[in-house]
C-alpha positions in Angstrom: 84.3 107.3 118.8 85.0 110.9 119.7 82.2 113.4 120.5 82.3 115.0 117.0 82.0 111.6 115.3 79.3 110.5 117.6 77.3 113.7 116.8 77.7 113.0 113.1 76.4 109.5 113.6 73.4 110.7 115.6 72.6 113.2 112.9 72.9 110.5 110.3 70.6 108.3 112.3 68.0 111.1 112.6 68.3 111.7 108.9 68.0 108.0 108.1 64.8 107.8 110.0 63.0 109.6 107.2 63.7 106.7 104.9 61.6 104.3 106.9 58.3 103.9 105.1 55.1 104.6 107.1 53.7 101.3 106.2 56.5 99.4 107.6 56.5 101.4 110.8 52.8 100.8 111.3 53.3 97.1 110.6 56.1 96.4 113.0 57.7 99.0 115.3 60.7 96.7 116.0 61.6 96.5 112.3 61.6 100.3 112.2 63.9 100.3 115.2 66.2 97.9 113.4 66.5 100.4 110.5 67.1 103.3 112.9 69.9 101.2 114.5 71.5 100.5 111.2 71.7 104.2 110.4 73.7 104.8 113.6 76.4 102.7 111.7 76.3 105.0 108.6 79.5 107.0 108.1 80.4 110.0 105.9 82.5 107.8 103.6 79.2 106.2 102.2 79.5 102.9 103.9 78.6 101.4 107.3 80.9 100.6 110.2 81.2 98.5 113.3 79.7 100.3 116.2 82.9 101.6 117.8 84.6 102.6 114.5 84.8 105.8 112.5 85.7 104.1 109.2 83.3 102.0 107.3 84.1 98.4 106.2 82.8 96.2 103.5 81.5 93.4 105.8 79.2 95.5 108.0 78.1 97.4 104.9 77.2 94.1 103.2 75.3 93.1 106.3 73.4 96.4 106.4 72.4 96.1 102.8 71.3 92.5 103.5 69.1 93.7 106.3 67.4 96.2 104.0 67.0 93.4 101.4 65.3 91.1 104.0 63.0 93.9 105.1 62.3 94.9 101.5 63.5 98.4 102.0 65.8 100.6 99.8 68.8 101.8 101.8 69.4 105.5 102.1 71.9 107.1 99.7 71.9 104.1 97.5 74.3 105.5 94.8 76.9 106.4 97.4 76.5 103.1 99.1 77.0 101.2 95.8 80.1 103.2 95.1 81.5 102.3 98.5 80.9 98.6 97.9 82.7 98.8 94.6 85.7 100.7 95.9 86.3 99.3 99.4 87.5 95.8 99.1 89.7 95.2 102.3 92.8 95.0 100.0 92.4 98.8 99.5 94.1 99.3 102.9 96.9 96.9 102.0 97.3 94.3 99.4 96.3 91.0 100.8 98.9 88.2 101.3 96.4 85.9 99.5 93.1 86.4 97.8 90.0 86.2 100.1 87.3 85.4 97.6 84.5 85.8 100.2 85.1 89.6 99.9 84.3 89.5 96.2 81.2 87.6 97.0 80.1 90.3 99.5 80.7 92.9 96.8 78.8 91.1 94.1 75.9 90.1 96.4 75.6 93.5 98.0 75.5 95.2 94.5 72.9 92.7 93.3 70.7 93.4 96.3 71.0 97.1 95.3 69.9 96.2 91.7 73.3 97.5 90.5 75.3 96.4 87.5 77.9 93.7 88.6 79.4 93.0 85.2 82.7 94.5 86.2 83.4 91.5 88.3 82.6 88.9 85.6 86.0 88.7 84.0 87.9 88.4 87.3 85.7 85.8 88.9 85.3 83.9 85.7 89.0 83.5 85.5 89.2 81.7 88.8 89.7 78.1 87.5 90.4 76.3 90.8 90.3 76.7 94.5 93.3 78.6 95.9 95.7 76.5 97.9 96.1 78.2 101.3 99.5 79.2 102.4 101.2 76.2 104.0 103.0 78.3 106.6 99.6 78.9 108.1 97.8 75.6 107.4 100.0 72.6 107.1 98.3 70.9 104.2 97.4 74.0 102.2 93.7 73.2 102.4 91.7 76.1 100.8 89.3 78.0 103.1 85.9 76.6 102.2 83.9 79.7 103.1 86.1 81.9 100.9 86.5 79.5 98.0 82.8 78.7 97.7 82.2 82.4 97.3 83.6 82.1 93.8 80.9 79.5 93.0 78.1 81.5 94.8 78.9 84.5 92.7 78.4 82.8 89.3 74.6 83.0 89.0 74.7 86.6 90.2 77.2 87.4 87.4 75.4 85.4 84.7 78.3 82.9 84.4 77.4 79.5 83.0 77.7 76.5 85.4 78.9 74.4 82.5 82.0 76.6 82.3 83.1 75.6 85.8 86.3 73.5 85.7 86.3 70.0 87.1 88.7 71.3 89.9 85.8 73.3 91.4 83.3 70.4 91.2 85.8 67.9 92.7 86.6 70.4 95.5 83.0 70.8 96.6 82.3 67.1 96.2 85.4 66.1 98.3 84.3 68.2 101.2 80.9 66.6 101.7 80.5 64.0 104.5 78.4 60.9 104.4 75.9 62.6 106.8 75.4 65.4 104.2 77.4 68.0 106.1 80.4 69.9 104.7 83.7 71.1 106.2 87.1 72.6 105.3 89.1 69.4 105.0 88.4 66.5 102.7 85.7 64.1 104.0 88.2 61.3 103.6 89.8 62.2 106.9 86.7 60.9 108.7 85.8 64.2 110.5 82.4 65.7 111.0 81.0 68.8 109.3 80.5 72.4 110.4 77.1 74.1 110.1 78.4 77.3 108.4 80.5 75.3 105.9 77.4 73.1 105.3 75.4 76.2 104.3 78.1 77.4 101.9 78.4 73.9 100.5 74.6 73.6 99.9 74.6 76.9 98.1 77.4 75.7 95.9 75.4 72.5 95.2 72.4 74.5 94.3 74.5 76.4 91.7 75.6 73.0 90.4 72.0 71.8 90.4 72.8 69.0 92.8 70.9 70.1 95.9 68.8 67.0 96.1 71.8 64.8 97.0 71.9 63.3 100.6 68.9 65.5 101.4 67.5 63.2 104.2 70.9 62.8 105.9 71.7 66.5 105.8 68.3 67.5 107.3 68.9 65.0 110.2 72.4 66.3 110.8 71.3 69.9 110.8 68.4 69.3 113.2 70.9 67.5 115.5 72.8 70.8 115.9 69.9 72.5 117.7 70.4 73.0 121.4 67.8 73.0 124.2 67.6 76.8 124.2 66.4 76.8 120.6 69.7 78.1 119.1 72.1 76.0 117.1 75.7 75.2 117.5 78.1 74.3 114.7 77.9 70.4 114.9 76.1 67.7 116.9 78.0 67.3 120.2 81.3 69.0 119.3 84.4 68.4 121.3 84.9 72.1 122.3 83.5 75.5 121.5 80.0 74.1 121.0 78.1 77.3 122.0 74.8 78.6 120.5 75.3 81.5 118.1 73.3 83.6 115.7 75.6 82.6 112.8 75.2 78.9 113.5 71.4 79.3 113.9 71.2 81.3 110.7 73.3 78.8 108.7 71.2 75.9 110.0 67.8 77.5 109.4 68.7 78.7 105.9 70.1 75.3 105.1 67.0 73.6 106.3 64.8 76.0 104.3 66.8 75.3 101.2 66.1 71.6 101.8 62.4 72.2 102.4 62.6 71.5 106.1 62.4 73.4 109.4 64.1 72.9 112.8 62.8 70.2 115.1 61.7 72.9 117.5 60.8 75.9 115.3 59.1 78.0 118.1 62.0 77.7 120.4 64.3 78.7 117.6 62.2 81.8 117.0 62.3 82.6 120.7 66.1 82.2 120.7 66.4 84.7 117.8 64.1 87.1 119.7 66.4 86.8 122.7 69.2 88.3 120.6 67.4 91.6 120.1 68.8 94.6 122.0 67.1 97.8 123.1 69.2 99.8 120.6 67.3 98.1 117.8 70.1 95.7 116.7 70.8 92.1 117.4 73.8 90.5 119.1 75.6 87.2 118.3 74.5 85.7 121.6 72.0 86.8 124.3 73.4 89.8 126.1 76.1 90.6 123.6 76.5 93.9 121.9 74.6 94.6 118.6 76.4 94.6 115.3 75.4 94.7 111.7 76.4 91.1 110.8 74.5 89.6 113.8 71.5 91.7 112.9 71.5 90.5 109.3 71.8 86.8 110.4 68.9 87.2 112.9 66.6 88.9 110.3 67.4 86.5 107.6 66.9 83.5 109.9 63.5 84.9 111.1 62.5 85.4 107.4 63.5 81.8 106.6 61.3 80.6 109.5 58.4 82.7 108.3 58.5 84.7 111.5 59.9 88.0 110.2 56.6 89.8 110.8 55.9 88.3 114.2 55.8 90.6 117.2 59.0 90.9 119.1 58.1 90.0 122.7 61.1 91.6 124.4 64.3 93.4 123.9 67.4 93.0 126.0 68.6 96.2 127.6 72.1 97.2 126.6 74.3 96.2 129.5 75.4 99.2 131.5 78.9 98.9 132.7 79.8 100.3 136.1 81.6 103.7 135.7 85.4 103.5 135.6 87.1 103.8 139.0 88.2 107.4 139.5 91.8 106.5 140.3 92.7 104.9 137.0 95.6 106.2 135.0 96.8 105.6 131.4 99.8 103.3 130.6 101.3 101.8 127.5 102.2 98.2 126.9 104.0 96.9 123.8 103.5 93.2 123.1 106.2 91.3 121.2 108.4 94.3 121.0 112.1 93.6 120.1 114.0 91.3 122.4 117.4 91.2 120.7 120.2 93.6 120.0 120.9 96.6 122.3 119.2 96.5 125.7 120.4 100.1 126.2 118.6 101.3 123.1 115.4 99.5 124.2 115.5 101.2 127.6 116.0 104.7 125.9 113.2 104.0 123.5 110.9 103.0 126.4 111.8 106.3 128.0 111.3 108.5 124.9 108.2 106.7 123.7 106.6 106.4 127.2 106.4 102.6 127.2 105.6 101.2 130.6 105.5 97.5 129.9 107.9 96.1 127.2 107.2 92.6 126.0 110.5 91.2 124.7 109.8 88.9 121.8 111.6 85.6 122.0 114.3 87.2 124.1 116.9 85.3 126.1 116.4 85.6 129.9 119.8 87.3 130.1 118.7 90.0 127.7 115.6 90.8 129.8 117.7 90.8 132.9 120.2 93.2 131.4 117.5 95.5 130.0 115.7 95.7 133.4 118.9 96.3 135.2 119.7 99.3 132.9 116.2 100.6 133.3 116.4 100.5 137.0 119.8 102.1 137.0 118.6 105.0 134.8 115.3 105.3 136.7 113.3 104.6 133.5 109.8 103.5 134.5 109.5 100.4 132.3 109.1 96.7 133.1 110.4 94.1 130.7 108.4 90.9 130.4 108.3 87.7 128.3 106.3 88.0 125.1 107.0 85.2 122.7 105.7 83.9 119.4 106.2 80.2 119.7 107.1 79.3 116.2 106.5 75.7 115.0 103.4 75.2 117.2 100.7 73.4 115.1 97.2 72.7 116.4 95.0 70.2 114.5 91.2 70.6 114.6 89.4 67.7 112.8 87.4 68.9 109.8 89.1 72.3 109.7 92.9 71.7 109.4 96.2 72.0 111.1 97.1 75.6 111.8 100.1 77.6 113.0 100.1 81.0 114.8 98.2 79.5 117.7 100.7 80.2 120.5 101.6 83.8 121.3 102.3 84.1 125.0 103.0 86.8 127.6 104.3 86.3 131.1 106.3 88.0 133.8 110.1 87.7 133.6 111.9 85.0 135.6 109.1 82.6 136.1 108.6 79.0 134.9 105.9 79.0 132.2 106.4 75.5 130.7 107.9 74.6 127.4 106.8 75.6 123.9 105.3 72.8 121.9 106.9 73.8 118.6 110.5 73.7 117.5 112.4 76.1 115.2 114.7 73.3 114.0 114.5 71.7 110.6 111.4 69.8 109.8 107.8 70.3 111.0 106.9 69.9 114.6 104.2 67.3 115.4 100.7 68.8 115.6 98.7 68.7 118.8 95.0 68.7 119.4 93.4 71.7 121.1 92.7 69.6 124.3 96.4 68.6 124.3 97.4 72.3 123.7 95.3 73.4 126.7 96.9 70.8 129.0 100.5 71.0 127.9 100.9 74.7 127.0 98.0 76.7 128.4 97.8 75.2 131.9 101.4 75.8 133.0 101.4 79.3 131.4 98.3 80.4 133.4 99.7 78.9 136.6 102.7 81.1 136.2 100.4 84.2 135.8 101.0 84.3 132.0 98.4 84.7 129.3 97.7 83.5 125.8 97.0 85.9 122.9 95.3 85.3 119.6 97.4 86.6 116.7 96.0 85.6 113.3 93.7 83.2 111.5 91.6 83.6 108.4 89.5 80.5 108.8 86.5 82.0 110.6 85.0 78.6 111.6 88.2 77.6 113.3 88.9 80.9 115.1 85.3 80.9 116.5 85.9 77.5 118.1 89.1 78.6 119.8 87.8 82.0 121.0 84.4 80.6 122.1 86.1 77.9 124.1 88.3 80.5 125.6 85.2 82.4 126.8 83.8 79.3 128.3 87.0 77.8 130.0 89.7 80.4 129.7 92.3 80.5 127.0 93.0 83.4 124.6 92.9 86.5 126.8 93.1 89.1 124.0 92.8 89.4 120.3 95.4 91.2 118.1 94.4 94.0 115.8 97.2 96.4 114.6 100.3 94.6 113.4 103.5 95.3 111.6 102.6 93.4 108.5 98.9 93.7 108.5 97.6 97.2 109.3 94.6 95.8 111.1 93.6 92.2 111.4 90.0 93.2 111.8 90.1 94.5 108.3 91.0 91.1 106.8 89.3 89.1 109.5 86.2 91.2 110.2 84.4 88.4 112.1 86.7 89.2 115.0 84.6 92.3 115.7 81.8 90.0 117.1 84.0 89.7 120.2 83.8 93.4 121.0 82.8 93.6 124.7 83.8 90.0 125.3 87.5 89.7 124.7 89.9 92.7 124.8 91.6 93.9 121.6 95.3 94.6 121.6 98.0 95.7 119.2 100.8 93.2 118.3 104.3 94.5 117.4 105.5 91.0 116.3 108.9 92.5 116.0 111.4 91.3 113.4 115.1 92.2 112.9 118.0 92.4 115.3 117.8 95.9 116.9 115.1 97.8 118.8 116.2 101.0 117.1 115.3 99.7 113.6 111.8 98.8 115.0 111.2 102.3 116.4 109.0 103.3 113.5 106.5 100.7 114.6 107.0 101.4 118.3 106.1 105.0 117.6 103.2 104.1 115.4 100.9 101.8 117.3 100.5 100.4 120.8 98.2 99.1 123.4 96.9 101.4 126.2 95.5 100.1 129.5 93.9 101.7 132.5 95.3 100.8 135.9 96.4 102.4 139.2 100.0 101.5 138.5 101.9 100.1 135.5 102.6 96.7 137.0 102.0 93.2 135.7 99.1 92.9 138.2 97.7 96.2 136.9 97.9 94.9 133.4 96.2 91.6 134.2 93.4 93.5 136.0 93.0 95.7 133.0 92.7 92.6 130.7 90.2 91.1 133.1 88.0 94.2 133.0 88.7 95.1 129.4 90.1 98.4 130.3 92.3 98.0 127.2 92.4 99.6 123.8 94.7 99.2 120.7 95.6 102.5 119.1 97.3 103.3 115.8 98.4 106.7 114.5 101.0 106.7 111.8 101.6 107.1 108.0 99.7 103.9 107.4 96.5 105.2 109.2 96.8 108.4 107.2 97.8 110.1 110.5 94.4 109.5 111.8 93.8 107.8 115.2 92.4 104.3 114.9 91.2 102.6 118.0 89.8 99.2 118.9 88.5 97.7 122.1 87.6 98.6 125.6 84.3 98.4 127.5 82.0 101.3 127.3 83.8 104.4 128.6 87.4 103.3 127.8 87.7 104.9 124.4 86.0 108.0 125.7 88.4 108.1 128.6 91.4 107.8 126.3 90.2 110.5 123.8 89.4 112.9 126.6 93.0 112.6 127.8 94.7 112.4 124.4 97.2 115.1 125.4 98.6 112.8 128.1 99.5 110.0 125.8 99.5 111.0 122.1 102.8 110.6 120.3 102.3 113.4 117.7 102.4 117.2 117.8 100.0 119.9 116.9 99.9 118.5 113.3 98.8 114.9 113.0 101.8 113.9 110.9 104.4 115.3 113.3 105.2 112.0 115.1 107.3 112.4 118.2 110.3 110.1 118.1 114.0 110.5 118.5 115.9 111.5 115.4 118.9 109.4 116.5 120.1 107.5 119.5 123.6 107.6 121.2 124.8 104.6 123.2 127.9 104.3 125.3 129.6 101.0 124.5 131.9 99.3 127.0 134.3 96.5 126.5 132.9 93.0 126.6 129.2 93.8 126.4 128.0 90.9 124.3 124.5 92.5 123.6 125.9 95.6 122.0 127.1 95.6 118.4 130.5 97.2 117.9 131.4 97.1 121.6 135.2 97.7 121.8 137.7 95.0 123.0 139.1 97.6 125.3 138.0 101.0 126.6 134.8 102.7 125.6 133.2 104.2 122.5 130.0 106.0 121.4 127.7 104.5 118.8 125.2 106.7 117.0 122.3 105.2 115.0 120.3 107.7 112.9 116.7 107.6 111.8 115.9 105.6 108.7 112.8 104.3 107.2 112.9 100.5 107.6 111.4 97.4 106.0 108.9 95.2 107.7 111.8 93.0 108.7 113.5 95.8 110.7 116.2 96.6 108.2 117.2 100.2 107.4 116.0 101.2 104.0 116.0 105.0 103.4 118.0 107.4 105.5 116.1 110.3 107.1 118.8 111.9 109.3 122.6 111.7 109.0 125.3 112.6 111.6 127.1 115.9 110.8 129.0 116.4 114.0 129.4 114.7 117.4 130.7 116.4 120.6 131.1 115.3 124.1 131.8 117.7 127.0 132.3 120.4 124.4 135.0 118.5 122.5 134.4 117.3 118.9 134.8 113.6 118.3 135.8 111.7 115.2 133.0 109.4 114.2 133.4 106.7 111.5 130.4 105.6 109.5 129.8 101.8 109.4 127.4 99.8 107.2 127.1 96.1 107.8 125.6 93.6 105.3 124.0 90.2 105.6 124.9 87.0 103.8 123.1 88.2 100.6 125.0 91.4 100.5 122.1 93.5 101.6 122.5 96.3 104.2 121.3 95.1 107.7 122.7 97.8 110.0 124.1 101.4 109.9 125.8 103.4 112.6 128.6 105.8 113.5 131.4 104.9 115.9 133.5 107.3 117.9 136.3 105.8 120.0 136.7 107.6 123.4 139.7 108.3 125.6 139.3 107.5 129.2 136.2 109.0 130.7 136.0 110.3 134.2 133.3 108.6 136.3 130.1 110.5 136.4 127.6 112.2 134.0 128.8 113.6 130.6 126.9 115.8 128.2 127.1 115.8 124.5 125.4 117.0 121.3 124.8 115.0 118.1 124.3 117.5 115.2 122.1 115.9 112.6 121.0 116.8 109.1 117.5 115.9 107.7 118.5 114.6 104.3 115.3 115.6 102.5 115.4 119.3 103.5 119.0 119.9 104.5 117.8 121.3 107.9 120.2 120.7 110.8 119.1 120.0 114.3 121.1 119.5 117.5 120.2 116.6 119.7 121.5 116.8 123.3 122.3 113.6 125.1 123.8 112.4 128.4 125.9 109.4 129.2 127.1 108.1 132.6 130.6 106.6 132.8 
């Protein structure tokens, strides 16, 4: 947050303090501190945000309202808060690829806690006649996401919808996910896998709606109690194969489930002590001891304490907020683009790196020869960019028993020209065999890390699954960073808000995930969002050191962000460092919507250059690509500038306009070609005169080429 936003937040916190009733303050000072902490998350838009964000989000807002509900307090500015909940479904930012019904549950439950009318949701949710098959390009079987789908059932009593109106598909779905030991999970129980404590809580709530919560009661209580660890907290299953850490969410889900079944943890006092250990000196609670506070973790902790009958107990201690060492004084700012284009023109990639100030360029799924050619051109032209391997390994499927078989698990980065091992997936016809996570670690992760490469987390909407992967990575190494800004999803933390629990634990990065054949047609994204890192030099070693220390931030500033600057990540001090030096790295002018990017690009083509489209059979030519708006697949859609005149060394050239089309007859490229006579060796200067189509204004763009 910048200084102005921070001052607003502090003012909001001060104003919010007047809403804390005297009786509560006298009864429990630590509860008063919680309410004060929550008000530091209040934002002018009427909602509540994650601690490092200026924009509110539905999920932390839901959690803040839940905290007030547990503490039997009315939140400040209730009317504005209710309006925010109604109008800020995550799909407001961008239409979701598929419904996430857990967000409707958060809206309905939050409004119900506020004693607001929820009837507007009745028709929509009442029309959901069956669980939603998940997209099979992401989960091989199409298994619905249990947390999300049971949200549709959990909403029904809040909306006054009759249980008898539920279709058999819903009842069969819930029944099929229950294990013999009473637990629930994402896959059908027939696969023989165990349950997950969070899915068990969601399943038990659904059974209560169905008036079946007495079924397998004894078995379920025993299973839940077996999830408690020696420190008093709970993990997600008894003796899980990996990722079996304690967590406030697992503890909350277990305690609430036991309460619903009329039971308590085996060691209640130690569980209470564990929850107390999550309290921080800022008034909030973290997901694990020593982690940063956030609204969701605070709600889970309060609700769990309430379920244990310990909400009004004294809080024996609070953990001080970890004070990071000050940033070294010799750090500088650099830009890395992960999964930037790795096909098409290496020359244009180099020139884009120069104009957009990209220091490390991850070439997505590029041939080794392409990276070698691009680096050679960069070195020749003295452009300070290093090209590296940055691949999305399509066709890699990882199976986690009880949760499903998921793709988008293998996005890797590594230095060029090193042996990183083989990808596990294949892009050929058919589906590659799935591997287990232990197999993935051994066969893919180990050789990658030995070659000084790293694994990145791209995407996954199944919270329970993602937690397992990332928690195991924190324990044993694995995913070194989490993606946020993306070409197709403006911000993964908007649709997967649970990722924000890892703030301060795993760095956040932006992911280009480039599509299309040419870097130039991806320049709209390259100019819109990126990852910044702090290092003494823009080398691979400097980047890995920044990752290790979390001196990393993902930044977005483009039309999609409303020309506001969005930022994720970095240890304390990194975002402040970046904002204080904005003039050194920003890619816009005095006005936020004046993005700095080339209006066209001119490339010298030589005979036989296999990477350059329209390279002549003999001699040389100039190719000019102008600025177009493009599709998410890197295809020119709407022309912004057009070539009016092209001159070289003061002489006008004839340039022919070329449009190429794909197999379906759709345009896939557009450029102008000017055939050159023999050029004398050395540097040549030219001007491309361009017209902005919307305004008719003409601009001259100087360029230089070396023959």
